[in-house]
C-alpha positions as CSV (number, residue, x, y, z in Angstrom):
1,X,-51.6,113.5,45.6
2,X,-55.0,115.0,44.9
3,X,-54.8,118.0,42.5
4,X,-57.4,120.0,44.3
5,X,-55.6,119.7,47.6
6,X,-52.3,120.3,46.0
7,X,-53.6,123.4,44.3
8,X,-54.5,125.1,47.6
9,X,-51.7,123.4,49.5
10,X,-54.0,122.2,52.2
11,X,-53.2,119.4,54.6
12,X,-55.5,117.1,56.6
13,X,-55.7,119.4,59.6
14,X,-56.7,122.4,57.5
15,X,-59.4,120.5,55.8
16,X,-60.9,119.2,59.1
17,X,-60.8,122.8,60.5
18,X,-62.6,124.2,57.4
19,X,-65.3,121.4,57.6
20,X,-65.8,122.1,61.3
21,X,-66.2,125.8,60.6
22,X,-68.8,125.1,57.9
23,X,-70.7,122.8,60.2
24,X,-70.7,125.4,62.9
25,X,-71.7,128.3,60.6
26,X,-74.5,126.5,58.7
27,X,-75.6,123.8,61.0
28,X,-76.3,120.1,60.4
29,X,-79.8,120.8,58.9
30,X,-78.6,123.2,56.3
31,X,-75.6,121.2,55.0
32,X,-77.6,118.8,52.8
33,X,-79.4,121.7,51.2
34,X,-76.1,123.6,50.7
35,X,-74.5,120.5,49.2
36,X,-77.5,119.9,47.0
37,X,-77.5,123.4,45.7
38,X,-73.7,123.2,45.0
39,X,-74.2,119.9,43.1
40,X,-77.0,121.4,41.0
41,X,-74.9,124.4,40.2
42,X,-72.0,122.3,39.1
43,X,-74.3,120.1,37.0
44,X,-75.8,123.1,35.2
45,X,-72.3,124.5,34.6
46,X,-71.0,121.2,33.1
47,X,-74.2,121.0,30.9
48,X,-73.7,124.5,29.7
49,X,-70.0,123.9,28.8
50,X,-70.9,120.6,27.1
51,X,-73.6,122.4,25.0
52,X,-71.1,125.1,24.0
53,X,-68.4,122.6,23.0
54,X,-71.0,120.4,21.1
55,X,-72.2,123.5,19.2
56,X,-68.6,124.5,18.3
57,X,-67.8,120.9,17.1
58,X,-71.0,120.7,15.1
59,X,-70.4,124.0,13.4
60,X,-66.9,122.9,12.5
61,X,-68.2,119.7,11.0
62,X,-70.8,121.4,8.8
63,X,-69.8,121.7,5.1
64,X,-70.1,125.3,3.9
65,X,-73.0,126.0,1.5
66,X,-72.0,126.8,-2.1
67,X,-72.1,130.5,-3.0
68,X,-75.4,131.7,-4.4
69,X,-75.6,132.0,-8.2
70,X,-76.0,135.5,-9.4
71,X,-78.0,136.5,-12.5
72,X,-76.1,137.9,-15.4
73,X,-76.3,141.7,-15.6
74,X,-78.5,141.6,-18.8
75,X,-81.2,139.4,-17.0
76,X,-83.0,141.6,-14.5
77,X,-86.1,141.0,-12.6
78,X,-88.8,143.6,-12.9
79,X,-89.5,145.4,-9.7
80,X,-93.0,146.0,-8.3
81,X,-93.0,149.5,-9.7
82,X,-92.2,148.3,-13.2
83,X,-95.1,145.8,-13.2
84,X,-97.9,148.2,-12.2
85,X,-100.1,149.9,-14.8
86,X,-99.7,153.7,-14.6
87,X,-102.8,155.4,-13.3
88,X,-104.3,158.3,-15.1
89,X,-105.6,161.2,-13.0
90,X,-109.4,161.4,-12.6
91,X,-111.1,163.4,-15.4
92,X,-108.5,162.6,-18.0
93,X,-108.8,159.9,-20.6
94,X,-106.0,157.5,-21.4
């Protein structure tokens, strides 16, 4: 038994009735466009889910980077303010 049909508990008569109603509502000319749009939507949905699962799997496969080494407390890097030469105000000699 088909899972889709079993899920909604539809028989052959109900499916034919639904298809006839769709044909009456949308017409024969709109059905290919409708089916094409549904197919493209399903294709995009599958692509998006595949991309997400691939991203999850690739992030799980990556090895974590080693932690960054820290400098000992006695070794410091001079900041920009420490490296500049102090300016004397105009009119005063250094």
